[in-house]
Structure formats: C-alpha cells, structure tokens
C-alpha positions in Angstrom: -147.1 -33.2 168.3 -144.0 -32.2 165.8 -146.0 -32.0 162.4 -143.2 -30.1 160.0 -141.3 -33.6 160.5 -144.2 -36.0 160.1 -144.9 -34.4 157.4 -141.7 -34.2 155.9 -141.7 -38.1 156.1 -143.8 -38.3 154.5 -143.1 -37.2 151.7 -139.3 -38.7 151.7 -141.6 -41.7 152.4 -143.6 -40.3 148.4 -140.5 -39.4 146.9 -139.3 -42.7 147.7 -142.1 -44.8 146.4 -141.7 -42.7 143.3 -138.4 -43.3 143.1 -139.0 -47.5 143.1 -141.9 -47.3 140.7 -139.7 -45.9 137.7 -136.8 -48.3 139.0 -139.9 -50.8 138.4 -140.5 -49.5 135.0 -137.2 -48.9 133.5 -136.7 -52.8 134.9 -139.9 -53.6 132.5 -138.3 -51.9 129.3 -134.3 -53.2 129.7 -136.9 -56.7 130.2 -138.0 -55.7 126.9 -134.6 -55.5 125.2 -133.4 -58.7 126.5 -135.8 -60.6 125.1 -135.4 -58.2 122.0 -131.5 -59.2 122.2 -133.0 -62.9 122.2 -135.2 -62.6 119.0 -138.5 -62.5 120.8 -138.9 -58.8 120.0 -137.8 -57.7 116.5 -135.8 -54.2 117.4 -138.6 -52.8 114.4 -140.8 -53.0 117.5 -139.5 -53.0 120.8 -140.8 -48.5 120.9 -144.6 -49.9 120.7 -143.5 -52.6 123.6 -142.2 -49.7 125.3 -144.6 -47.5 124.8 -147.1 -50.1 126.2 -145.6 -51.2 129.5 -145.5 -46.6 129.9 -149.3 -47.2 130.1 -149.0 -49.2 133.1 -151.8 -51.0 132.7 -154.2 -49.1 131.4 -156.1 -49.2 127.9 -154.1 -47.8 124.6 -156.5 -46.4 121.8 -154.4 -46.1 119.0 -154.1 -45.3 115.5 -152.5 -46.2 113.0 -150.5 -43.2 111.7 -150.0 -42.4 115.9 -148.7 -46.5 116.3 -146.3 -45.1 113.4 -144.8 -42.5 115.0 -144.3 -44.1 117.9 -141.8 -47.2 115.1 -140.4 -44.4 113.9 -141.8 -46.3 110.2 -144.7 -46.6 108.1 -146.2 -49.3 108.5 -147.0 -52.2 105.4 -149.6 -52.0 103.6 -150.9 -55.0 104.9 -152.0 -54.0 107.8 -154.2 -51.4 106.6 -156.3 -53.8 104.6 -156.6 -57.1 106.6 -157.9 -57.5 110.2 -155.3 -60.7 110.6 -152.5 -58.3 110.6 -153.3 -57.1 113.6 -154.0 -61.2 115.6 -152.8 -62.0 118.7 -151.0 -64.8 117.9 -146.8 -64.8 118.3 -145.9 -65.6 114.6 -145.7 -62.1 113.9 -143.1 -59.8 115.4 -145.4 -56.6 115.3 -147.7 -59.1 117.6 -145.2 -59.9 120.3 -144.6 -56.0 120.4 -148.1 -55.6 122.8 -148.0 -59.4 124.0 -144.4 -59.0 125.6 -146.2 -56.2 127.2 -149.5 -57.7 128.6 -151.2 -56.5 125.8 -154.0 -57.8 123.6 -155.9 -56.0 120.4 -158.9 -55.9 121.4 -160.3 -53.7 119.1 -160.0 -52.8 115.7 -161.6 -50.6 112.8 -159.5 -50.8 110.0 -161.8 -48.6 109.0 -161.2 -45.6 110.6 -157.6 -46.7 111.0 -157.7 -47.2 115.3 -156.5 -50.2 117.5 -157.0 -50.6 120.9 -154.5 -52.6 123.5 -156.1 -54.1 126.6 -154.9 -56.2 129.7 
C-alpha cells in the first residue's frame, strides 16, 4: 500500500474542509452585513454579531468591558443598571446583534458586569 499517497490525500482533504468551514463563516458574517444594510442589525453592534458568529455555537461569556472593546464604544449607563437592557427582544438594536447570531442572554450579572450568551 502507498501510505505516503494516502496521507497526502488525507491532508489535502483536511485543507479543503478547512477552506469550506472558513467560507461558511465568511458567508454568515456577510449575511449579517446584508441584514445590517436592510436595517435589521444596527451598524453600531455589527461587530458583536460577528464576534458571536466566530464562537461557532459555543457559549460566550463576556464582561461589559469586553463588549465595549468589541463594539468600539462605551455601553449606555442603562446597561450597567437595568437588567432589561439585556433582554432578548427584537425591539432593541443591541439585542438584534446576538439574536441574529442565534444567541440569547441566559445569565446577566449586573453586579459583576458579566453576560453569558448561549444558543
């Protein structure tokens, strides 16, 4: 048996699958951008949507500061005071950013300024 040839074929197939996965990730981010343009996702929070797509369905725990680093600006004061700011509702532009990525807030810790997103 030609083991070298088999190993090379396997490596080529792995590379091909990795390329396909990257293309799918890119497609999801592009789809988020399209929805953003149609008004479904606010441009302000698009980077949070992209960050959640990159998590590939795994739970994501972020501090308020980490979210601010992702989106590039300070969260409103209400995010640190009112649990309702983090509600899974389609009436708030920030909520659309995680809902579009298929996530929901499942644990909101206002005191420690931490959010857990899960699918």
